[in-house]
C-alpha positions in Angstrom: 13.0 -146.9 -100.5 12.2 -143.8 -102.5 12.8 -143.9 -106.3 13.9 -140.5 -107.4 14.6 -139.2 -110.9 18.3 -139.4 -111.7 20.4 -138.7 -114.8 20.3 -142.3 -115.9 16.6 -142.9 -115.8 15.9 -139.5 -117.5 18.4 -140.3 -120.2 16.9 -143.8 -120.7 13.4 -142.5 -121.1 14.6 -139.7 -123.4 16.5 -142.3 -125.5 13.3 -144.4 -125.8 11.2 -141.4 -126.8 13.8 -140.4 -129.4 13.7 -143.9 -130.9 9.9 -144.0 -130.8 9.8 -140.7 -132.7 12.2 -142.1 -135.3 10.0 -145.2 -135.6 6.9 -143.2 -136.0 8.4 -140.8 -138.6 10.3 -143.3 -140.7 8.7 -146.7 -139.9 5.1 -145.6 -140.6 6.1 -143.8 -143.8 7.1 -147.2 -145.3 10.9 -147.0 -144.9 12.2 -150.4 -143.8 9.3 -151.3 -141.5 10.8 -154.6 -140.2 14.1 -152.9 -139.2 12.2 -150.1 -137.5 10.3 -152.6 -135.3 13.4 -154.5 -134.4 15.2 -151.2 -133.5 12.2 -150.2 -131.4 12.2 -153.5 -129.4 16.0 -153.2 -128.9 15.7 -149.7 -127.7 12.9 -150.7 -125.3 15.2 -153.5 -123.9 18.1 -151.0 -123.5 15.8 -148.6 -121.7 14.6 -151.3 -119.3 18.2 -152.4 -118.7 19.2 -148.8 -117.8 16.1 -148.4 -115.6 17.0 -151.6 -113.8 20.6 -150.5 -113.3 19.3 -147.2 -111.9 16.9 -149.0 -109.5 19.7 -151.2 -108.3 22.0 -148.2 -107.8 19.4 -146.3 -105.9 18.7 -149.4 -103.7 22.4 -150.0 -102.9 23.6 -146.4 -102.6 22.0 -143.5 -100.8 24.2 -140.7 -102.0 22.5 -139.1 -105.1 25.7 -137.5 -106.3 27.4 -140.9 -106.5 24.4 -142.4 -108.2 24.4 -139.6 -110.8 28.2 -139.9 -111.3 27.9 -143.6 -112.0 24.9 -142.9 -114.3 26.9 -140.4 -116.3 29.7 -143.0 -116.7 27.1 -145.5 -118.1 25.7 -142.9 -120.5 29.2 -141.9 -121.7 30.0 -145.6 -122.3 26.8 -146.2 -124.1 27.3 -143.2 -126.4 30.9 -144.2 -127.1 29.8 -147.7 -128.1 26.9 -146.4 -130.2 29.0 -143.8 -132.0 32.0 -146.0 -132.7 30.0 -149.1 -133.7 32.0 -151.1 -131.3 
């Protein structure tokens, strides 16, 4: 099995790097240190979950268009939940 970059794993790594940047800029400057660490651990868990989902999709499906379409649906759902505080 070859593990190729897809939309879902690129978005997951980008999300974690965004959260890491936020942690380094606000957390290390003294603003709510404990909440920044918790948010960083939660974003790491979300990233690992999305990478796991992507690995399972690539293992089950061989069509990269279908894998990316399902990945886009996961990303849209996650953004909707994040933005609406669902």
